[in-house]
N, CA, C and O atoms as CSV, one atom per row, in Angstrom:
chain,resi,resn,atom,element,x,y,z
A,1,ALA,N,N,8.626,-21.654,2.472
A,1,ALA,CA,C,8.965,-20.640,1.647
A,1,ALA,C,C,8.783,-21.206,-0.234
A,1,ALA,O,O,9.157,-22.284,-0.694
A,2,LYS,N,N,8.303,-20.403,-0.762
A,2,LYS,CA,C,8.588,-21.102,-2.337
A,2,LYS,C,C,8.983,-20.042,-3.270
A,2,LYS,O,O,8.424,-18.945,-3.268
A,3,PHE,N,N,10.320,-20.472,-4.386
A,3,PHE,CA,C,10.557,-18.966,-4.678
A,3,PHE,C,C,9.748,-19.264,-6.241
A,3,PHE,O,O,9.497,-20.428,-6.552
A,4,PHE,N,N,9.348,-18.024,-7.240
A,4,PHE,CA,C,8.962,-18.042,-8.025
A,4,PHE,C,C,9.758,-17.010,-8.975
A,4,PHE,O,O,9.966,-15.834,-8.675
A,5,ALA,N,N,10.073,-17.489,-9.886
A,5,ALA,CA,C,10.558,-16.511,-10.942
A,5,ALA,C,C,9.621,-15.066,-10.970
A,5,ALA,O,O,8.424,-15.262,-10.762
A,6,SER,N,N,9.966,-13.866,-11.165
A,6,SER,CA,C,8.887,-12.957,-11.809
A,6,SER,C,C,8.035,-13.210,-12.659
A,6,SER,O,O,7.097,-12.420,-12.552
A,7,LYS,N,N,7.905,-13.905,-13.430
A,7,LYS,CA,C,7.168,-14.475,-14.896
A,7,LYS,C,C,6.345,-15.445,-14.378
A,7,LYS,O,O,5.184,-15.496,-14.784
A,8,ASN,N,N,6.803,-16.351,-13.418
A,8,ASN,CA,C,5.642,-17.257,-12.617
A,8,ASN,C,C,4.794,-17.418,-11.374
A,8,ASN,O,O,4.194,-18.352,-10.842
A,9,ILE,N,N,5.107,-15.299,-10.965
A,9,ILE,CA,C,4.251,-15.238,-9.877
A,9,ILE,C,C,2.754,-15.142,-9.556
A,9,ILE,O,O,2.294,-14.034,-9.280
A,10,LYS,N,N,2.041,-16.111,-9.571
A,10,LYS,CA,C,0.710,-16.095,-9.057
A,10,LYS,C,C,-0.210,-15.285,-7.853
A,10,LYS,O,O,-0.661,-15.596,-6.751
A,11,LEU,N,N,-0.220,-13.975,-8.781
A,11,LEU,CA,C,-0.706,-12.625,-7.930
A,11,LEU,C,C,-2.008,-12.855,-7.207
A,11,LEU,O,O,-2.179,-12.242,-6.153
A,12,ASP,N,N,-2.815,-13.555,-7.587
A,12,ASP,CA,C,-4.308,-14.264,-7.017
A,12,ASP,C,C,-3.865,-15.189,-5.915
A,12,ASP,O,O,-4.628,-14.967,-4.974
A,13,SER,N,N,-3.166,-15.940,-5.645
A,13,SER,CA,C,-2.695,-16.682,-4.958
A,13,SER,C,C,-2.732,-15.896,-3.217
A,13,SER,O,O,-2.459,-14.696,-3.195
A,14,PRO,N,N,-2.998,-16.449,-2.114
A,14,PRO,CA,C,-3.621,-15.856,-0.627
A,14,PRO,C,C,-2.393,-15.598,-0.279
A,14,PRO,O,O,-2.444,-14.907,0.739
A,15,TYR,N,N,-1.251,-15.805,-0.612
A,15,TYR,CA,C,0.360,-15.982,0.447
A,15,TYR,C,C,0.996,-14.493,-0.128
A,15,TYR,O,O,0.750,-13.755,-1.082
A,16,LEU,N,N,2.102,-14.491,1.189
A,16,LEU,CA,C,2.457,-13.511,0.843
A,16,LEU,C,C,3.657,-13.682,-0.094
A,16,LEU,O,O,4.417,-14.648,-0.155
A,17,LYS,N,N,3.681,-12.338,-0.944
A,17,LYS,CA,C,4.975,-12.510,-2.117
A,17,LYS,C,C,6.362,-11.539,-1.688
A,17,LYS,O,O,6.359,-10.308,-1.704
A,18,VAL,N,N,7.298,-12.233,-1.382
A,18,VAL,CA,C,8.612,-11.518,-0.748
A,18,VAL,C,C,9.517,-11.819,-2.478
A,18,VAL,O,O,9.758,-12.809,-3.170
A,19,MET,N,N,9.849,-9.920,-2.600
A,19,MET,CA,C,10.766,-10.565,-4.228
A,19,MET,C,C,11.483,-8.862,-4.098
A,19,MET,O,O,11.209,-7.811,-3.518
A,20,THR,N,N,12.616,-9.426,-5.096
A,20,THR,CA,C,13.098,-8.102,-4.979
A,20,THR,C,C,12.414,-7.123,-6.144
A,20,THR,O,O,11.554,-7.330,-7.000
A,21,LEU,N,N,13.242,-5.906,-5.754
A,21,LEU,CA,C,12.347,-4.632,-6.539
A,21,LEU,C,C,12.560,-4.444,-8.019
A,21,LEU,O,O,12.147,-3.586,-8.800
A,22,TYR,N,N,13.173,-5.290,-8.140
A,22,TYR,CA,C,13.461,-5.385,-10.067
A,22,TYR,C,C,11.815,-6.295,-10.376
A,22,TYR,O,O,10.871,-6.053,-11.129
A,23,SER,N,N,12.088,-7.378,-9.395
A,23,SER,CA,C,10.941,-8.308,-9.958
A,23,SER,C,C,9.433,-7.904,-9.737
A,23,SER,O,O,8.437,-8.423,-10.242
A,24,ALA,N,N,9.523,-6.732,-8.757
A,24,ALA,CA,C,8.364,-6.149,-8.492
A,24,ALA,C,C,7.484,-5.130,-9.750
A,24,ALA,O,O,6.273,-4.983,-9.914
A,25,LYS,N,N,8.819,-4.463,-10.605
A,25,LYS,CA,C,8.445,-3.805,-11.911
A,25,LYS,C,C,7.262,-4.152,-12.447
A,25,LYS,O,O,7.196,-5.345,-12.741
A,26,GLY,N,N,5.860,-3.206,-12.779
A,26,GLY,CA,C,5.101,-3.490,-13.622
A,26,GLY,C,C,4.176,-4.142,-12.667
A,26,GLY,O,O,3.432,-4.794,-13.399
A,27,LEU,N,N,3.737,-4.367,-11.208
A,27,LEU,CA,C,3.419,-5.248,-10.770
A,27,LEU,C,C,2.471,-3.967,-9.453
A,27,LEU,O,O,3.009,-2.917,-9.101
A,28,GLU,N,N,1.335,-4.326,-9.047
A,28,GLU,CA,C,0.889,-3.996,-7.629
A,28,GLU,C,C,-0.201,-4.755,-6.646
A,28,GLU,O,O,-0.987,-5.693,-6.774
A,29,PHE,N,N,0.132,-3.953,-5.726
A,29,PHE,CA,C,-0.256,-4.819,-4.519
A,29,PHE,C,C,-0.718,-4.065,-3.481
A,29,PHE,O,O,-0.212,-2.999,-3.130
A,30,PRO,N,N,-1.640,-4.575,-2.995
A,30,PRO,CA,C,-2.413,-3.777,-1.883
A,30,PRO,C,C,-1.689,-3.123,-0.899
A,30,PRO,O,O,-1.927,-2.012,-0.425
A,31,PHE,N,N,-0.616,-4.031,-0.569
A,31,PHE,CA,C,0.140,-3.562,0.721
A,31,PHE,C,C,1.310,-4.200,0.170
A,31,PHE,O,O,1.404,-5.306,-0.362
A,32,VAL,N,N,2.666,-2.838,0.506
A,32,VAL,CA,C,3.529,-3.237,0.181
A,32,VAL,C,C,4.813,-2.903,1.070
A,32,VAL,O,O,4.973,-1.731,1.412
A,33,ALA,N,N,5.577,-3.709,1.394
A,33,ALA,CA,C,6.820,-3.253,2.245
A,33,ALA,C,C,8.151,-3.059,1.679
A,33,ALA,O,O,8.474,-3.968,0.914
A,34,VAL,N,N,8.878,-2.281,1.811
A,34,VAL,CA,C,9.882,-2.089,1.488
A,34,VAL,C,C,10.739,-2.210,2.167
A,34,VAL,O,O,10.678,-1.218,2.893
A,35,MET,N,N,11.917,-3.038,2.581
A,35,MET,CA,C,12.699,-3.330,3.776
A,35,MET,C,C,14.200,-2.624,3.674
A,35,MET,O,O,14.122,-2.072,2.576
A,36,GLY,N,N,15.133,-2.417,4.044
A,36,GLY,CA,C,16.507,-2.288,3.525
A,36,GLY,C,C,16.757,-0.878,3.586
A,36,GLY,O,O,17.858,-0.503,3.181
A,37,LEU,N,N,15.891,0.031,4.043
A,37,LEU,CA,C,16.104,1.539,3.557
A,37,LEU,C,C,16.959,2.421,4.406
A,37,LEU,O,O,16.598,3.448,4.981
A,38,GLU,N,N,18.834,1.559,4.402
A,38,GLU,CA,C,19.677,1.900,5.283
A,38,GLU,C,C,21.004,2.099,4.453
A,38,GLU,O,O,21.119,1.464,3.405
A,39,GLU,N,N,21.919,2.868,4.825
A,39,GLU,CA,C,23.226,2.861,4.618
A,39,GLU,C,C,24.066,1.124,4.073
A,39,GLU,O,O,24.434,0.241,4.848
A,40,GLY,N,N,24.133,1.114,2.991
A,40,GLY,CA,C,24.705,0.298,2.869
A,40,GLY,C,C,24.009,-1.408,2.355
A,40,GLY,O,O,24.609,-2.476,2.240
A,41,CYS,N,N,22.486,-1.067,2.127
A,41,CYS,CA,C,21.919,-1.635,1.585
A,41,CYS,C,C,20.731,-0.703,0.393
A,41,CYS,O,O,20.414,-1.214,-0.681
A,42,LEU,N,N,20.453,0.034,0.628
A,42,LEU,CA,C,19.981,1.044,-0.154
A,42,LEU,C,C,19.821,2.176,0.203
A,42,LEU,O,O,18.774,2.532,0.743
A,43,PRO,N,N,21.004,3.123,-0.065
A,43,PRO,CA,C,21.755,2.252,-1.624
A,43,PRO,C,C,23.051,1.926,-0.992
A,43,PRO,O,O,23.589,2.522,-0.059
A,44,ALA,N,N,23.422,1.009,-1.564
A,44,ALA,CA,C,24.543,-0.218,-1.696
A,44,ALA,C,C,25.611,0.405,-2.951
A,44,ALA,O,O,25.698,0.338,-4.177
A,45,ILE,N,N,26.372,1.068,-1.757
A,45,ILE,CA,C,28.049,1.602,-2.960
A,45,ILE,C,C,28.890,0.965,-2.370
A,45,ILE,O,O,29.088,1.076,-1.160
A,46,ASP,N,N,29.482,0.236,-3.094
A,46,ASP,CA,C,31.199,-0.519,-2.639
A,46,ASP,C,C,31.710,0.863,-2.672
A,46,ASP,O,O,31.622,1.945,-3.253
A,47,GLU,N,N,32.555,-0.070,-1.298
A,47,GLU,CA,C,33.706,1.234,-1.023
A,47,GLU,C,C,34.973,1.428,-2.429
A,47,GLU,O,O,35.832,2.297,-2.581
A,48,ALA,N,N,34.557,0.015,-3.434
A,48,ALA,CA,C,35.643,0.321,-4.359
A,48,ALA,C,C,35.009,0.635,-5.662
A,48,ALA,O,O,35.430,0.245,-6.751
A,49,THR,N,N,33.808,1.480,-5.431
A,49,THR,CA,C,33.349,1.853,-6.565
A,49,THR,C,C,33.649,2.889,-7.240
A,49,THR,O,O,33.050,3.825,-6.712
A,50,PRO,N,N,34.362,3.321,-8.290
A,50,PRO,CA,C,34.815,4.294,-8.834
A,50,PRO,C,C,34.238,5.518,-8.279
A,50,PRO,O,O,33.007,5.513,-8.297
A,51,PRO,N,N,34.745,6.492,-7.826
A,51,PRO,CA,C,34.167,8.187,-7.346
A,51,PRO,C,C,32.903,8.368,-9.121
A,51,PRO,O,O,31.698,8.619,-9.092
A,52,ASP,N,N,33.660,8.160,-10.241
A,52,ASP,CA,C,32.822,8.912,-11.255
A,52,ASP,C,C,31.677,7.764,-11.613
A,52,ASP,O,O,31.311,7.879,-12.783
A,53,GLU,N,N,31.107,6.824,-10.991
A,53,GLU,CA,C,30.452,5.883,-10.935
A,53,GLU,C,C,29.081,6.183,-9.997
A,53,GLU,O,O,27.919,5.999,-10.358
A,54,VAL,N,N,29.576,6.737,-8.592
A,54,VAL,CA,C,28.811,6.443,-7.631
A,54,VAL,C,C,27.042,7.153,-7.849
A,54,VAL,O,O,25.946,6.782,-7.429
A,55,ASN,N,N,27.632,8.665,-8.974
A,55,ASN,CA,C,25.962,9.250,-8.826
A,55,ASN,C,C,25.131,8.508,-9.750
A,55,ASN,O,O,23.911,8.607,-9.883
A,56,ARG,N,N,25.958,7.730,-10.391
A,56,ARG,CA,C,24.917,7.064,-11.560
A,56,ARG,C,C,24.599,5.794,-10.838
A,56,ARG,O,O,23.499,5.313,-11.109
A,57,ILE,N,N,25.310,5.181,-10.009
A,57,ILE,CA,C,24.240,4.161,-9.284
A,57,ILE,C,C,23.385,4.699,-8.419
A,57,ILE,O,O,22.252,4.217,-8.436
A,58,LEU,N,N,23.654,5.767,-7.484
A,58,LEU,CA,C,23.028,6.146,-6.666
A,58,LEU,C,C,21.342,6.417,-7.450
A,58,LEU,O,O,20.323,6.043,-6.869
A,59,ASP,N,N,21.309,6.993,-8.588
A,59,ASP,CA,C,20.139,7.615,-9.507
A,59,ASP,C,C,19.503,6.487,-9.502
A,59,ASP,O,O,18.400,6.392,-8.964
A,60,GLN,N,N,20.421,4.928,-10.415
A,60,GLN,CA,C,19.617,3.912,-10.736
A,60,GLN,C,C,18.948,3.658,-9.184
A,60,GLN,O,O,17.747,3.778,-8.940
A,61,GLN,N,N,19.655,3.403,-8.515
A,61,GLN,CA,C,18.897,3.041,-6.539
A,61,GLN,C,C,17.998,3.913,-6.897
A,61,GLN,O,O,17.398,3.485,-7.883
A,62,ARG,N,N,17.604,4.978,-6.548
A,62,ARG,CA,C,16.500,6.060,-6.117
A,62,ARG,C,C,15.544,5.410,-7.358
A,62,ARG,O,O,14.443,4.915,-7.114
A,63,ARG,N,N,15.937,5.458,-8.292
A,63,ARG,CA,C,14.372,5.054,-9.312
A,63,ARG,C,C,14.335,3.444,-8.856
A,63,ARG,O,O,13.139,3.188,-8.989
A,64,LEU,N,N,14.879,2.415,-8.467
A,64,LEU,CA,C,14.790,1.224,-7.951
A,64,LEU,C,C,13.600,1.372,-6.552
A,64,LEU,O,O,12.660,0.608,-6.333
A,65,LEU,N,N,13.986,2.549,-5.772
A,65,LEU,CA,C,12.762,2.749,-4.715
A,65,LEU,C,C,11.883,3.277,-4.998
A,65,LEU,O,O,10.899,2.911,-4.357
A,66,TYR,N,N,11.715,3.983,-5.657
A,66,TYR,CA,C,10.778,4.495,-6.556
A,66,TYR,C,C,9.603,3.469,-7.591
A,66,TYR,O,O,8.548,3.853,-8.096
A,67,VAL,N,N,9.969,2.669,-7.632
A,67,VAL,CA,C,9.826,1.515,-8.566
A,67,VAL,C,C,8.970,0.478,-7.246
A,67,VAL,O,O,7.879,-0.071,-7.401
A,68,GLY,N,N,9.885,0.427,-5.903
A,68,GLY,CA,C,9.200,-0.620,-5.354
A,68,GLY,C,C,8.145,-0.069,-4.459
A,68,GLY,O,O,7.306,-0.707,-3.824
A,69,CYS,N,N,8.376,1.619,-4.528
A,69,CYS,CA,C,7.380,1.810,-3.317
A,69,CYS,C,C,6.069,2.611,-4.059
A,69,CYS,O,O,5.182,3.223,-3.462
A,70,SER,N,N,6.189,2.450,-5.380
A,70,SER,CA,C,5.364,2.896,-6.421
A,70,SER,C,C,4.074,1.820,-6.629
A,70,SER,O,O,2.987,2.063,-7.152
A,71,ARG,N,N,4.626,0.373,-5.965
A,71,ARG,CA,C,4.077,-0.388,-6.433
A,71,ARG,C,C,2.520,-0.911,-5.462
A,71,ARG,O,O,1.716,-1.773,-5.817
A,72,ALA,N,N,2.472,-0.049,-4.160
A,72,ALA,CA,C,1.782,0.039,-3.301
A,72,ALA,C,C,0.600,0.588,-3.844
A,72,ALA,O,O,0.710,1.552,-4.602
A,73,MET,N,N,-0.838,-0.005,-3.498
A,73,MET,CA,C,-2.058,0.737,-4.241
A,73,MET,C,C,-3.049,1.257,-2.952
A,73,MET,O,O,-4.061,1.953,-3.035
A,74,ARG,N,N,-2.267,0.549,-1.458
A,74,ARG,CA,C,-3.578,1.203,-0.604
A,74,ARG,C,C,-2.297,1.804,0.778
A,74,ARG,O,O,-2.294,2.935,1.264
A,75,PHE,N,N,-1.300,0.629,1.150
A,75,PHE,CA,C,-0.644,0.570,2.296
A,75,PHE,C,C,0.817,0.536,1.907
A,75,PHE,O,O,1.250,-0.442,1.297
A,76,LEU,N,N,1.728,1.722,2.279
A,76,LEU,CA,C,3.323,1.548,2.001
A,76,LEU,C,C,3.785,1.127,3.183
A,76,LEU,O,O,2.809,1.047,3.929
A,77,ILE,N,N,4.875,0.779,3.809
A,77,ILE,CA,C,5.638,0.675,4.877
A,77,ILE,C,C,7.012,0.867,4.324
A,77,ILE,O,O,7.227,0.410,3.202
A,78,VAL,N,N,7.967,1.479,4.959
A,78,VAL,CA,C,9.257,1.506,4.682
A,78,VAL,C,C,10.327,1.558,5.618
A,78,VAL,O,O,10.837,2.609,6.009
A,79,CYS,N,N,10.689,0.323,6.004
A,79,CYS,CA,C,11.718,0.276,6.882
A,79,CYS,C,C,12.802,0.139,6.650
A,79,CYS,O,O,13.105,-0.771,5.878
A,80,GLY,N,N,14.105,1.200,7.369
A,80,GLY,CA,C,15.167,1.100,7.569
A,80,GLY,C,C,15.745,1.243,8.855
A,80,GLY,O,O,15.022,0.747,9.720
A,81,SER,N,N,16.846,1.771,9.312
A,81,SER,CA,C,17.975,1.638,10.315
A,81,SER,C,C,18.008,3.512,10.848
A,81,SER,O,O,18.123,4.495,10.115
A,82,ALA,N,N,17.916,3.475,11.789
A,82,ALA,CA,C,17.797,4.526,12.609
A,82,ALA,C,C,19.055,5.399,13.152
A,82,ALA,O,O,19.162,6.584,13.470
A,83,SER,N,N,20.116,4.122,13.118
A,83,SER,CA,C,21.539,4.473,13.777
A,83,SER,C,C,22.315,4.260,11.893
A,83,SER,O,O,23.423,4.758,11.693
A,84,HIS,N,N,21.720,3.650,10.941
A,84,HIS,CA,C,22.314,3.955,10.121
A,84,HIS,C,C,21.212,4.448,8.725
A,84,HIS,O,O,20.946,3.727,7.763
A,85,PRO,N,N,20.799,5.599,8.918
A,85,PRO,CA,C,19.863,5.683,7.921
A,85,PRO,C,C,20.446,5.851,6.150
A,85,PRO,O,O,21.595,5.909,5.712
A,86,SER,N,N,19.154,5.893,5.463
A,86,SER,CA,C,19.967,6.018,4.380
A,86,SER,C,C,19.512,7.339,3.705
A,86,SER,O,O,18.444,7.878,3.997
A,87,THR,N,N,20.427,7.858,2.739
A,87,THR,CA,C,20.479,9.075,2.264
A,87,THR,C,C,19.077,9.291,1.700
A,87,THR,O,O,18.578,10.411,1.812
A,88,PHE,N,N,18.593,8.587,1.271
A,88,PHE,CA,C,17.004,8.616,0.382
A,88,PHE,C,C,16.354,8.664,1.164
A,88,PHE,O,O,15.280,8.938,0.629
A,89,ILE,N,N,16.134,8.550,2.654
A,89,ILE,CA,C,15.066,9.290,3.778
A,89,ILE,C,C,14.887,10.775,3.451
A,89,ILE,O,O,13.751,11.231,3.316
A,90,ASP,N,N,15.653,11.314,3.359
A,90,ASP,CA,C,15.335,12.581,3.090
A,90,ASP,C,C,14.245,12.767,2.112
A,90,ASP,O,O,13.153,13.300,2.310
A,91,SER,N,N,14.647,12.316,1.169
A,91,SER,CA,C,13.409,12.369,0.176
A,91,SER,C,C,11.971,12.069,0.595
A,91,SER,O,O,11.079,12.716,0.046
A,92,LEU,N,N,11.650,11.130,1.535
A,92,LEU,CA,C,10.424,10.516,1.876
A,92,LEU,C,C,10.277,11.609,2.626
A,92,LEU,O,O,9.095,11.450,2.932
A,93,LYS,N,N,10.726,13.001,3.361
A,93,LYS,CA,C,10.140,13.616,4.396
A,93,LYS,C,C,9.310,14.960,3.615
A,93,LYS,O,O,9.589,16.099,3.241
A,94,THR,N,N,7.969,13.920,3.639
A,94,THR,CA,C,7.389,15.355,3.333
A,94,THR,C,C,5.735,15.446,4.041
A,94,THR,O,O,5.542,14.520,4.830
A,95,PRO,N,N,4.649,16.319,3.893
A,95,PRO,CA,C,3.947,16.253,4.595
A,95,PRO,C,C,2.763,14.697,4.417
A,95,PRO,O,O,1.831,14.401,5.166
A,96,TYR,N,N,3.165,14.079,3.379
A,96,TYR,CA,C,2.520,12.953,2.651
A,96,TYR,C,C,3.020,11.639,3.466
A,96,TYR,O,O,2.546,10.542,3.171
A,97,TRP,N,N,3.766,11.742,4.261
A,97,TRP,CA,C,4.349,10.458,4.492
A,97,TRP,C,C,4.305,11.101,6.323
A,97,TRP,O,O,4.574,12.200,6.808
A,98,GLN,N,N,3.827,9.782,6.928
A,98,GLN,CA,C,3.745,10.023,8.409
A,98,GLN,C,C,4.839,8.820,9.103
A,98,GLN,O,O,4.564,7.621,9.160
A,99,ILE,N,N,5.671,9.221,9.429
A,99,ILE,CA,C,7.229,8.641,10.033
A,99,ILE,C,C,6.962,8.397,11.123
A,99,ILE,O,O,6.326,9.126,11.884
A,100,GLN,N,N,7.518,7.076,11.414
A,100,GLN,CA,C,7.274,6.721,13.318
A,100,GLN,C,C,8.590,6.384,13.249
A,100,GLN,O,O,9.196,6.236,12.187
A,101,HIS,N,N,9.180,6.224,14.616
A,101,HIS,CA,C,10.477,5.340,15.121
A,101,HIS,C,C,10.097,4.349,15.846
A,101,HIS,O,O,9.824,4.541,17.031
A,102,LEU,N,N,10.007,3.096,15.273
A,102,LEU,CA,C,9.615,1.772,15.989
A,102,LEU,C,C,10.541,1.392,17.293
A,102,LEU,O,O,10.075,0.852,18.296
A,103,ALA,N,N,11.885,1.746,17.134
A,103,ALA,CA,C,12.612,1.194,17.791
A,103,ALA,C,C,12.562,1.612,18.997
A,103,ALA,O,O,12.961,0.725,19.751
A,104,SER,N,N,12.171,2.824,19.702
A,104,SER,CA,C,12.468,3.543,20.837
A,104,SER,C,C,10.831,2.885,21.441
A,104,SER,O,O,10.513,3.056,22.618
A,105,GLN,N,N,9.819,2.068,20.357
A,105,GLN,CA,C,8.500,1.689,21.179
A,105,GLN,C,C,8.690,0.146,21.159
A,105,GLN,O,O,7.855,-0.395,21.883
A,106,THR,N,N,9.339,-0.523,20.690
A,106,THR,CA,C,9.877,-1.958,20.819
A,106,THR,C,C,9.948,-2.426,22.500
A,106,THR,O,O,10.799,-2.006,23.284
A,107,LYS,N,N,8.612,-3.597,22.913
A,107,LYS,CA,C,8.995,-4.013,23.966
A,107,LYS,C,C,8.935,-5.141,24.399
A,107,LYS,O,O,7.787,-5.348,24.007
A,108,THR,N,N,9.234,-6.140,24.930
A,108,THR,CA,C,9.668,-7.626,25.138
A,108,THR,C,C,8.735,-8.125,25.168
A,108,THR,O,O,7.860,-7.700,25.923
A,109,ALA,N,N,8.530,-9.160,24.421
A,109,ALA,CA,C,7.019,-10.024,24.791
A,109,ALA,C,C,7.291,-10.851,25.688
A,109,ALA,O,O,8.416,-11.319,25.864
A,110,PRO,N,N,5.993,-11.199,26.548
A,110,PRO,CA,C,6.080,-11.428,27.527
A,110,PRO,C,C,5.611,-13.556,27.627
A,110,PRO,O,O,4.708,-14.303,27.250
A,111,ARG,N,N,7.061,-13.655,28.453
A,111,ARG,CA,C,7.125,-14.858,28.490
A,111,ARG,C,C,5.786,-15.386,29.274
A,111,ARG,O,O,5.010,-14.756,29.992
A,112,ASN,N,N,5.790,-16.808,28.870
A,112,ASN,CA,C,4.707,-17.695,29.358
A,112,ASN,C,C,5.311,-18.836,30.790
A,112,ASN,O,O,4.535,-19.637,31.311
């Protein structure tokens, strides 16, 4: 793996690009996977966060999720946890989303 600062990302290279949601701002890709859509990750609210700051942080992280999702030109996969779902999941439940719960479909790889 090689790290590139957002200004040095070579978009025409044939390699997988792994970046933060912040780094993806302004870019587009045919296929985007947004990972970590679960409580404690996205949104990430620390227990020490003052109550009057929680809504501001949630709004900021919701906008950041939008940035990540809107980078996809053709395909978007959003991954999270079924046991600790993000509060942002509800905003994705529309007729435009195909939702699959893959944990129940997981199979063990055959041993050679």
